[in-house]
N, C-alpha and C positions, 0 to 999 in steps of 0.2 A: 723705369724703362732702361734696359741695358744698352750698351753701346754697339752690341752686335745685332741691332734691330734689323738692319739689312746690310749684310756684309758685301761691300763692293770691292773688297781686296782679293777675292777669289780669282784665280787666273782664268777660270772658265765662265766668268760673269758675262751675261748677255744683256744687251741694252733692253730697257723696258719697251713694251709694245707701244706703237703709235696708234692712237685711237682715231677711227674715222667713222664712228656711228653717229647717232643722233646727238650725242654729247659734244660733237664737233662744234655745235653752235655756241657752246659756253666758252667764254673768254679764258677761264682758268684752265680748261682742258686743251685749248689751242696753245696756251702758253706752255703746258706740259709737253705737248707734242714737239714744240720748238726746242725745248730743253733736251728732250730725248734725241732729236736730230743732231744736236751738237756733240753727243757722246763719241760718235765715230770710232767705236771699239774701245774707247778708254774707260777707265774707272769713273772719272768725273769729267764734265765738260770743262774746257779751258776758258777762262774769263777773257782771254784775248780774242776768242771767237765771237764774243757777244758785242752787239752794237744796238742797244735799245733805241737810240735816236732814229735808226733806220726802220724800225718796226711800226708802221702806220697803224696796225691793228690794235695792239695792246701796249706799244711803247709809251704813249701818253699816260697810261694807267700803271706804270711800273717804276720800281726803284732798284738801285744797285747798292748793296751794303759792302763796305770794305773793312775787313777785320785785321788787316796786316799791321796796323799801327797800334790799335787798342781793341782787344777782344771784348772788354766790358763796355766800351763806348765807341762802337764802330762809326765809320764816317760814311755818309750818304754821298756817293760819287755821282749818282744820277737820280733825278726825281722828274718823272714825266710832267708835262705841262699841266694836265688836268689835275694831277695830285698836288702840284705846287699851288695851283689856284684854290683847291679845296682847303689846303692847309694854311694859306696865306703867306707862302714863302717866296721870297724874291730870288734866293740863291738855290742852285742845284747841287751845291757841294758844301755840306755842313755836317757837323757832328750830330749824332743821334739825340743827345741831350738838348739840342737846340730845337727839336721838333715839338710843337704844341701838344700837350698831353691828351687833349680831346680831339685829335685829328685822325684821319684815316691812316696816315703813315704811322702814327704811334700804335694803332691797332695792328697794322701789318707786321710790325716788328715784335709783337708780343711773343712769337713762337720761334724766334731764330735760333735759340739755344737748343730747341728740339732737333732742328736741322743738323746742327753740328754733332749732336749725340747720335742721332739716328742715321745720318749719312744717306738721306733719301728725301725726296720732295714731300711736303706736307700741305694738304689743302685745308681750308677752313671757311666757315661762314657763321655769321652772328649778326647782332644788332646792337646799336648804342646811340646815345644822344650826343650829337656833335657839338662843337664849340659854338655853333650858331643856334643851338637849342632844337635842332630837327632830329626826329627819329630816323636813323639810317640803317638800312639793311645792306650788308656787304658780303662778298664772296671773293676768295682769292687763293693764291698758292705761293709758296716759297720754295726755291730750288737751289741746291748747293752748286757752287763753282770752285775751281781751284786755279791757282797761278803756277803750281809746281807739279800737278798731276796726282798729288797725294793728300795734302791737307786741305780742309775746307776753309778758305780765307775770304771768300766772297759769297754772297747770297743775292739771288735775283728774285724779286717779288712782283707779282701782278695782282691787282685788285680792281673789282668792279663794284659799283654801289648804286643805291637808289634812296633818295631822301623822301620820306613820307610824313604826312602831318594829319592830325585829326582823324576824321572818318576813314580816309584812305589808308592810314596806318592800321586801324582796327580791322578793316576789310582784308588787308594783306595778311595780317596775322591769322585771321580766320581761314583764309585760303590756304596758307602754308600748313596749318594744322590739319586741314582736310586732305591735302595732297600727300603730305609726308607720313601721317600716322593714321588716317581714317577717322571716322566719326566715333564718338563715345567719350567716356569720362577723361581720357588721357589727351583730349584735344587741347587742353590748356598748356601742354608742353610747348606749343609754338610761342608762348609768351616768354620762354627762356631759350632762345636759339643756341645752337651748339657751336663750339669752336673747334678748329683743327679736324674737320671732317674730310676724309678721303673717299672719293666715289669711283676710283679706278677699278677695273675688273680684270685682274690677271688670270691666266688659265692654269698656271702651275701651282703646286701646293705651297712652296716657299713664298711665292708672290701673294697668295691669299693670306698667309700668316702675316706678311709684312703690312698689308692693308688693314687687317684686323688689329694688329698692334698699334698702328697709327691712330685708328679710331678709338682704341682703348686709351691712348694717350690723351684724347680729348676729354675723357672722363676724369683723368688725373688732373689736367691743367686748365680746363675751361674756367674762365672768370665767372661765368654764370652757368653752373652745372645744370643739366637738364636731363629729364627722362629720355628725351629724344636721342641725346648723345649716347646714353647708356644702352638703350634699346638697339641703336644702330651697331654699337660695338658688340653686343651680345648676338645680334643677327649675323655679323661677320664671323664671329666665333663658331656659331652653329653651322653656317655654310662651310666653314673650314673643316669642321668635324665630318660633315657629309662627304666632302671632297677627299678626306683622308682615307675613307673606306676604299676608294679606287686607287690609292697609292700607299699601301701599308708600309712599304720599305722607306718611302719618303718621309712618312709620318714618324717612323721609328728613328730615322736619322735626325729629324728636327728635335725629337724628345732627347736623344743622346747629346746633341749639341747644346741643349739648354740644361743638361744635367738632371732630367726628369725621367720618371718611370711611370708607365701606365699601370693602373690598379684595376683588376677585374671588378672589384666591388664598387669602385668609384671612377669609372672611365672618363667622366666629364671633368673631373678635377684637373687632370693633366692638361686638357684643352684650355680650361680657364687659366691655369698657370702660364701656359705657352703664350696666350694672348695678352693677359693683364700683367704678367710678371710673377714669378714665384715669391717675391718679397711683398706682393700686394697684401692688403689686410685679409687675414685668414678667414674671418667671418664672412666677408664679402665674397671671397673666392668660393666658399661653400655654398653661399646663396646663388652665385652665378652658375655653379655646377648643377645645382638642383633645377634651376630654370632651364638649362640646356637639356638636362635629363627629362624634364617634363615634355619638352618639344620632341625628343626622340620617342618617348612613350606614345605620344599623340600622332606620330608619323608625319610631322610637319615637313612639307617639301622645302627645297632650297629657295631662299628668298622670302619665305613665308613667316619667319620668326616674329617680326614686328607686329604683323596682323594678329598673330597667335597670342602674344602677350597683351596687346591692347584689348583684344576681345575677351580675355580671361576674366572671370569674376574675381574682384579684388586686385586686379592688375598683377604686377610682378610679385608682390608679397603673397597674394592669395595663391598664385601659381606655386611659389616655393613651398608654402605650407602644405598644399595638397600633394606635392611630389614627395616631401619628406614623410607624410603620413602613408603614402603608397609604398615607399621603400621600407618603412618600418613594419608595415603589414607583411611584406614579402619576407623579411628577415626574422620576424618574430618567431620564437619557439612556440610549439603547441602549448596551450595552457596546462600547467601542472595540475594533476589530480589533487583534489583536496580530501581531507579525512571525511567530510560529509559526503563526497562522491563515493568513497569506499563504503560508507555506511549504507548508502542507497543500493549499491551493488549487492552487499551482503544481505540486505533485506529481501531482495528479489531472488537470491540464489537458493536453489533446493538444498536441504540439509544433507550432509554426508552421513549422518547417523543421529540417533537420539539417545540422550542420557537423562535419567530421572534425577536432575539436580535442581533444587529450589533456589531461586535468586530473584531479587527485585530489579537487577540491572538488565538492560536490553542486550548488551554484549558482555561476554565473560571470557577471560583468558584461562586456557586450560594447559596443564602439563601432561605430556604423553611421552611414551617411550616405544621404541621399535619392539614389535612382538616377535617371539621366536618362530611363530608359525606364519609370519608375514603380516603386513599392515602395522597399525599402531594400537597401543592400549592406552586409553585416557586414564590418568591416575588421580588427578586432583585439580580443583578450581583454584586459581590464584586469587588471593584476597583482592577485592576491587580497589584500585586507585586510578583517578582520572588521568594523571600524568602517564602512568604506565600503559594505559589503554591507548592514549594518544600516540605514544611512541610506536606501538604495534600497528596502529592504523596507518601511520605515516609510512612505515616500512612496506605495508601492502600497497599504498598509493604510488610508491616508487617503482612498482612492477607492473 
């Protein structure tokens, strides 16, 4: 993932939209809306404007990371009361390496280097076994802040969670599988929840690419990689492709900015490289491009990619194989004529003339010359050799 993931240094940068739809009920979306409200026309919110202790809604579920002293081991300047209780921490101002490794705060900080590299909020959701031995499902978001208006030296994070055990945990997994991916062979993906998932829905092409790249980063970095994360990232890439048709100039500008060129014979390769990165594994990029191409061929509507791939015979691999076969059939040259094909044609052709020459061979080579009166005069039969006859038949097959 390149550092120009979302370029906030452009002078005409506009604040991200504040979402007020049904996702408003989700804590991490409300936290994002709060972060966006702090921009106030700036490239990054100022850490001095943040007062997590005053945020009754998600303040108890939040932390503030300070990178000003040590970027490798930042200090937690604020830990919400509920998170302190979950982690068993008495202090709200400690170094990151003092946080228990199997606590929610440790999970929350897994992705903070992505924030610094991407200069944009990143959402995530996953599950793990806590230090108390409970299966815990969690969802949250990390958001960049600055003390000087330029560098990212603070990160504010918000997390919500639910501890499950026994039958309740299994039931929750089954429900998540059904809701997120639909029924079928790929329902097992819920057993490997994804990390770093962004569910925001920008309307402009650059915003769509930013979200697609963020979810592609989940495929790169998730501790428990899953088909769910990959399918969501590919779905974002597909929707981005559909949106690019309505903004060809914007798409061309994004390609130029990334140093990429669209190829008529492989248009989805450029989309895959834009989203996953040009330096991503070439074999996987080719597979991703094939999957996207299959969706285009099938006329899948926006938002329908995940259902399309889950319902495909053989899943993603089967989809890729069939798309490759279809592409090969489109580009394959007509089958070359064989010498046997020429023999069959000659057998069915009416004779141009008849000569009383005795031979045991089915086909004979003759030597002729142009006649003074027009036409040709046959002079002699060439002594039969199989190789020489094959050469002549191949020349006929080429015409």
